[in-house]
C-alpha positions as CSV (number, residue, x, y, z in Angstrom):
1,M,-8.0,-18.5,-7.5
2,S,-11.0,-16.9,-9.0
3,I,-13.1,-14.6,-6.2
4,Q,-16.9,-14.2,-7.1
5,I,-18.6,-10.8,-6.5
6,R,-22.1,-9.4,-6.5
7,I,-22.9,-6.0,-8.7
8,T,-26.6,-3.9,-8.6
9,V,-27.3,-2.6,-12.0
10,S,-29.9,-0.8,-13.4
11,K,-33.1,-2.8,-14.6
12,E,-31.8,-1.3,-18.7
13,I,-28.2,-2.1,-18.3
14,N,-29.3,-6.0,-17.2
15,E,-31.4,-5.7,-20.2
16,L,-28.9,-5.0,-22.9
17,L,-26.3,-7.3,-21.1
18,E,-28.9,-10.3,-21.8
19,K,-29.8,-9.0,-25.1
20,V,-25.9,-8.7,-26.0
21,S,-25.0,-11.5,-24.0
22,K,-27.5,-14.0,-25.9
23,K,-26.3,-11.9,-29.6
24,L,-22.3,-13.3,-28.8
25,G,-23.7,-16.3,-27.2
26,K,-22.2,-16.0,-23.8
27,K,-22.9,-15.9,-20.3
28,K,-24.3,-12.9,-18.8
29,S,-22.1,-12.9,-16.0
30,M,-19.0,-13.6,-18.3
31,L,-19.7,-10.1,-20.7
32,A,-19.8,-7.9,-17.6
33,R,-16.5,-9.1,-16.7
34,E,-14.6,-8.7,-20.0
35,L,-16.8,-5.6,-20.2
36,M,-14.8,-4.2,-16.4
37,E,-11.6,-5.6,-17.1
38,Q,-11.7,-3.4,-20.5
39,K,-12.8,-0.5,-19.0
40,M,-9.6,-0.9,-16.3
41,Y,-7.5,-1.6,-18.6
42,D,-8.5,1.6,-20.8
43,L,-8.5,3.3,-17.6
44,E,-4.7,2.1,-17.8
45,L,-5.5,0.9,-13.7
46,I,-4.4,-2.4,-14.9
47,Q,-1.2,-1.2,-16.7
48,R,-0.3,1.5,-13.3
49,E,-0.6,-1.8,-11.1
50,L,1.7,-4.6,-12.8
51,Q,4.3,-1.2,-13.7
52,E,3.8,-0.8,-9.8
53,M,4.6,-4.4,-9.2
54,G,7.7,-4.9,-11.8
55,K,9.1,-1.9,-9.4
56,D,8.3,-4.0,-6.4
57,G,9.6,-6.9,-7.8
58,K,13.6,-5.4,-8.9
């Protein structure tokens, strides 16, 4: 199930997201979601959560 969230960014970040999303042919919201997911992966938050889920399941 998908959940929608709303974020507030500065004017400059919004302009940058618009510029990059047009260049990549993606929706701005899709680009922002992908960037958020990548940052969570880089911080190992996703890996940690998956490991915890694996421990709980055993």
